[in-house]
C-alpha positions as a Markdown table, in Angstrom:
| # | Residue | x | y | z |
|---|---|---|---|---|
| 1 | Val | -0.2 | 0.0 | 0.2 |
| 2 | Met | 1.1 | 2.9 | -1.3 |
| 3 | Gln | 0.5 | 6.7 | -0.7 |
| 4 | Pro | 2.3 | 9.7 | -2.4 |
| 5 | Lys | 3.4 | 12.7 | -1.4 |
| 6 | Asp | 3.0 | 14.7 | -4.8 |
| 7 | Glu | 2.2 | 13.9 | -8.3 |
| 8 | Asp | 6.1 | 13.2 | -9.5 |
| 9 | Glu | 6.0 | 10.2 | -6.5 |
| 10 | Leu | 2.7 | 8.8 | -8.5 |
| 11 | Gln | 4.1 | 8.2 | -11.6 |
| 12 | Asp | 6.9 | 6.6 | -9.5 |
| 13 | Met | 4.5 | 4.4 | -7.2 |
| 14 | Met | 2.3 | 3.4 | -10.8 |
| 15 | Ala | 6.1 | 1.8 | -12.4 |
| 16 | Thr | 6.5 | 0.3 | -9.0 |
| 17 | Gly | 3.1 | -1.3 | -8.8 |
| 18 | Leu | 3.0 | -2.2 | -12.5 |
| 19 | Ala | 6.7 | -3.8 | -12.1 |
| 20 | His | 5.6 | -5.4 | -9.0 |
| 21 | Asn | 4.5 | -9.8 | -9.4 |
| 22 | Gly | 2.2 | -9.3 | -6.6 |
| 23 | Pro | -0.8 | -6.8 | -6.1 |
| 24 | Ala | -0.4 | -2.7 | -5.5 |
| 25 | Phe | -2.5 | -0.5 | -4.3 |
| 26 | Ile | -1.9 | 3.6 | -4.7 |
| 27 | Arg | -4.0 | 5.7 | -2.2 |
| 28 | Tyr | -4.3 | 9.2 | -3.5 |
| 29 | Pro | -5.9 | 12.0 | -2.1 |
| 30 | Arg | -9.4 | 14.2 | -3.7 |
| 31 | Gly | -7.9 | 17.6 | -5.5 |
| 32 | Ser | -5.3 | 18.6 | -7.1 |
| 33 | Gly | -1.3 | 17.9 | -6.7 |
| 34 | Glu | 1.4 | 20.1 | -5.6 |
| 35 | Gly | 2.7 | 21.5 | -8.7 |
| 36 | Val | 5.7 | 19.7 | -8.8 |
| 37 | Ser | 7.4 | 18.9 | -11.8 |
| 38 | Leu | 7.6 | 15.4 | -13.6 |
| 39 | Lys | 10.2 | 13.4 | -14.2 |
| 40 | Glu | 11.3 | 12.2 | -18.3 |
| 41 | Glu | 10.1 | 8.7 | -17.0 |
| 42 | Pro | 9.2 | 7.1 | -13.6 |
| 43 | Glu | 11.5 | 5.2 | -11.7 |
| 44 | Pro | 9.6 | 2.6 | -10.1 |
| 45 | Ile | 11.0 | 3.0 | -5.6 |
| 46 | Ala | 12.1 | -0.5 | -3.5 |
| 47 | Ile | 9.7 | -1.6 | -2.2 |
| 48 | Gly | 9.2 | -0.7 | 1.6 |
| 49 | Asn | 11.9 | 2.2 | 1.5 |
| 50 | Ala | 10.8 | 5.3 | 3.0 |
| 51 | Glu | 12.5 | 8.5 | 2.4 |
| 52 | Val | 14.2 | 11.1 | 5.0 |
| 53 | Leu | 13.4 | 14.6 | 4.0 |
| 54 | Arg | 14.7 | 16.3 | 6.8 |
| 55 | Glu | 17.0 | 15.2 | 9.6 |
| 56 | Gly | 16.6 | 15.8 | 13.4 |
| 57 | Asn | 17.3 | 14.5 | 17.0 |
| 58 | Asp | 14.5 | 15.7 | 19.1 |
| 59 | Leu | 11.3 | 14.2 | 17.1 |
| 60 | Ala | 10.4 | 12.1 | 13.8 |
| 61 | Leu | 7.6 | 12.8 | 11.8 |
| 62 | Trp | 6.5 | 9.9 | 9.9 |
| 63 | Ala | 3.9 | 10.7 | 6.6 |
| 64 | Leu | 2.4 | 9.6 | 4.1 |
| 65 | Gly | 0.8 | 11.4 | 1.0 |
| 66 | Pro | 0.1 | 15.0 | 1.5 |
| 67 | Phe | 0.5 | 15.6 | 4.8 |
| 68 | Val | 4.6 | 14.9 | 4.3 |
| 69 | Ala | 4.0 | 19.1 | 3.0 |
| 70 | Glu | 2.6 | 19.9 | 6.1 |
| 71 | Ala | 5.1 | 17.3 | 8.3 |
| 72 | Leu | 7.9 | 19.5 | 6.5 |
| 73 | Ser | 6.0 | 23.2 | 7.5 |
| 74 | Ile | 5.5 | 22.0 | 10.7 |
| 75 | Ala | 9.3 | 20.7 | 11.3 |
| 76 | Lys | 9.8 | 24.3 | 10.2 |
| 77 | Arg | 7.9 | 26.2 | 12.4 |
| 78 | Leu | 9.2 | 23.8 | 15.5 |
| 79 | Ser | 12.5 | 24.8 | 15.1 |
| 80 | Ile | 12.2 | 28.7 | 14.8 |
| 81 | Glu | 9.6 | 29.0 | 17.4 |
| 82 | Glu | 10.7 | 26.5 | 19.8 |
| 83 | Gly | 14.0 | 24.8 | 19.0 |
| 84 | Val | 13.0 | 21.5 | 18.3 |
| 85 | Glu | 14.0 | 19.5 | 15.5 |
| 86 | Ala | 12.1 | 17.2 | 14.1 |
| 87 | Ser | 13.2 | 14.5 | 11.3 |
| 88 | Val | 10.3 | 14.1 | 8.3 |
| 89 | Val | 10.0 | 10.8 | 6.5 |
| 90 | Asn | 8.3 | 10.5 | 3.6 |
| 91 | Ala | 6.8 | 6.9 | 4.4 |
| 92 | Arg | 5.3 | 6.3 | 1.4 |
| 93 | Phe | 5.0 | 2.8 | 2.3 |
| 94 | Ala | 2.1 | 2.2 | 4.5 |
| 95 | Lys | 2.5 | -1.8 | 4.1 |
| 96 | Pro | 5.4 | -3.0 | 4.5 |
| 97 | Leu | 6.9 | -0.6 | 7.0 |
| 98 | Asp | 10.4 | 0.8 | 6.8 |
| 99 | Glu | 10.9 | -1.3 | 9.9 |
| 100 | Asn | 14.5 | -0.2 | 10.1 |
| 101 | Leu | 14.4 | 3.0 | 9.3 |
| 102 | Leu | 11.6 | 3.3 | 11.6 |
| 103 | His | 14.0 | 1.3 | 14.3 |
| 104 | Gln | 16.6 | 3.8 | 13.6 |
| 105 | His | 14.5 | 6.8 | 14.3 |
| 106 | Ala | 12.7 | 5.3 | 17.4 |
| 107 | Gln | 15.9 | 5.0 | 18.8 |
| 108 | Lys | 17.6 | 8.6 | 17.6 |
| 109 | Cys | 14.2 | 10.9 | 18.5 |
| 110 | Gly | 13.0 | 8.3 | 21.4 |
| 111 | Val | 9.6 | 10.8 | 20.2 |
| 112 | Ile | 7.7 | 9.5 | 16.8 |
| 113 | Val | 4.2 | 11.3 | 15.8 |
| 114 | Thr | 2.5 | 10.2 | 12.5 |
| 115 | Leu | 0.6 | 11.7 | 9.6 |
| 116 | Glu | -1.7 | 9.7 | 7.8 |
| 117 | Asp | -4.7 | 10.6 | 5.0 |
| 118 | His | -6.4 | 7.7 | 6.1 |
| 119 | Val | -8.6 | 6.3 | 8.9 |
| 120 | Leu | -6.8 | 6.1 | 12.3 |
| 121 | Pro | -7.9 | 2.9 | 13.5 |
| 122 | Gly | -5.9 | -0.5 | 11.5 |
| 123 | Gly | -4.0 | 2.3 | 9.2 |
| 124 | Phe | -0.7 | 3.4 | 9.0 |
| 125 | Gly | -0.2 | 4.9 | 12.6 |
| 126 | Ser | -1.7 | 1.2 | 13.7 |
| 127 | Ala | 1.3 | -0.5 | 11.8 |
| 128 | Val | 3.9 | 1.6 | 13.2 |
| 129 | Leu | 2.0 | 1.3 | 17.6 |
| 130 | Glu | 2.3 | -2.3 | 16.7 |
| 131 | Phe | 5.8 | -2.5 | 15.1 |
| 132 | Leu | 7.4 | -0.3 | 18.0 |
| 133 | Gln | 4.8 | -1.8 | 20.7 |
| 134 | Ala | 7.2 | -5.4 | 19.9 |
| 135 | Asn | 10.2 | -3.6 | 19.1 |
| 136 | Asp | 10.7 | 0.1 | 21.1 |
| 137 | Pro | 7.9 | -0.4 | 23.7 |
| 138 | Arg | 8.6 | 2.6 | 25.6 |
| 139 | Ile | 9.2 | 4.8 | 22.4 |
| 140 | Pro | 5.8 | 7.4 | 22.7 |
| 141 | Val | 3.7 | 7.6 | 19.8 |
| 142 | Thr | 0.9 | 9.7 | 18.5 |
| 143 | Arg | -1.6 | 9.3 | 15.8 |
| 144 | Ile | -2.7 | 12.2 | 13.6 |
| 145 | Gly | -5.2 | 11.6 | 11.0 |
| 146 | Trp | -9.2 | 11.4 | 10.2 |
| 147 | Pro | -11.4 | 9.9 | 12.8 |
| 148 | Asp | -13.1 | 6.6 | 12.2 |
| 149 | Ala | -16.8 | 8.2 | 11.5 |
| 150 | Phe | -18.5 | 9.3 | 8.6 |
| 151 | Val | -17.1 | 12.7 | 7.1 |
| 152 | Asp | -19.2 | 15.2 | 5.7 |
| 153 | His | -18.8 | 16.4 | 1.9 |
| 154 | Ala | -17.8 | 20.0 | 2.2 |
| 155 | Asp | -16.5 | 22.2 | -0.6 |
| 156 | Ser | -12.4 | 21.2 | -0.1 |
| 157 | Val | -10.4 | 19.5 | 1.6 |
| 158 | Ser | -9.4 | 22.2 | 3.5 |
| 159 | Asp | -12.9 | 22.8 | 5.3 |
| 160 | Leu | -13.1 | 18.9 | 5.8 |
| 161 | Arg | -9.2 | 19.0 | 7.4 |
| 162 | Glu | -10.8 | 22.5 | 9.6 |
| 163 | Ala | -13.9 | 20.4 | 10.3 |
| 164 | Asn | -11.9 | 17.4 | 11.6 |
| 165 | Gly | -9.2 | 19.2 | 14.0 |
| 166 | Leu | -6.2 | 18.3 | 10.8 |
| 167 | Ser | -5.7 | 21.7 | 10.0 |
| 168 | Gln | -2.4 | 23.2 | 10.2 |
| 169 | Glu | -2.6 | 24.4 | 13.1 |
| 170 | Asp | -4.4 | 21.7 | 14.7 |
| 171 | Ile | -1.7 | 19.4 | 14.1 |
| 172 | Tyr | 1.5 | 21.6 | 15.0 |
| 173 | Lys | -0.3 | 21.6 | 18.5 |
| 174 | Lys | -0.9 | 18.2 | 18.2 |
| 175 | Val | 3.1 | 18.0 | 17.3 |
| 176 | Leu | 4.0 | 20.4 | 19.7 |
| 177 | Asp | 1.4 | 18.8 | 22.9 |
| 178 | His | 3.3 | 15.5 | 22.4 |
| 179 | Phe | 6.7 | 16.3 | 22.3 |
| 180 | Gln | 6.4 | 18.6 | 25.5 |
| 181 | Thr | 4.2 | 15.9 | 27.4 |
| 182 | Ala | 6.9 | 12.5 | 26.5 |
| 183 | Ser | 8.6 | 13.2 | 29.4 |
| 184 | Pro | 12.5 | 12.9 | 29.4 |
| 185 | Ser | 13.0 | 10.0 | 30.9 |
| 186 | Glu | 10.6 | 7.9 | 28.8 |
| 187 | Arg | 12.4 | 9.3 | 25.9 |
| 188 | Ser | 16.1 | 8.3 | 27.5 |
| 189 | Leu | 15.1 | 4.8 | 28.8 |
| 190 | Ala | 14.7 | 4.0 | 25.0 |
| 191 | Phe | 18.7 | 5.2 | 24.6 |
| 192 | Leu | 19.9 | 2.8 | 27.4 |
| 193 | Glu | 18.5 | 0.0 | 26.1 |
């Protein structure tokens, strides 16, 4: 299960799905793309490989699809306003997870936030929680995504996000609150093992 951050990555994921000897699924959002330029030829992505877009040691934002741009914006704001340096990972795959990279970020940052354009139960964040519970159980994780409820129609995606607590300001506050409430002792325990 793949979800592209922009239209260029969408064409790479289509090439990935076509080259894969098995089922492949691409989630893509309602609305227009980011407006990025497209490569001449799509390049298949290694299945399960996430992409690190920004390095930081305080927390890790693992995002899928349109929430990758939100994560980059939030990381920049956290750095400027709070002095918090966040890694940003374009997870690309809800399944399979890039388990090696996720484990590295859990150990390095000690705090994980997932952001997804999907309902929370049974989604990408749930897969991250399951993996960390089995491998890094002391790592505090918070999941940001859609509620498991019927979402009314709206004129725009931004209106839907606003109505469901997913505006950029809402997400920023959730990320900052999660970082501030994850006790330093919990974060430091992860480094001792």
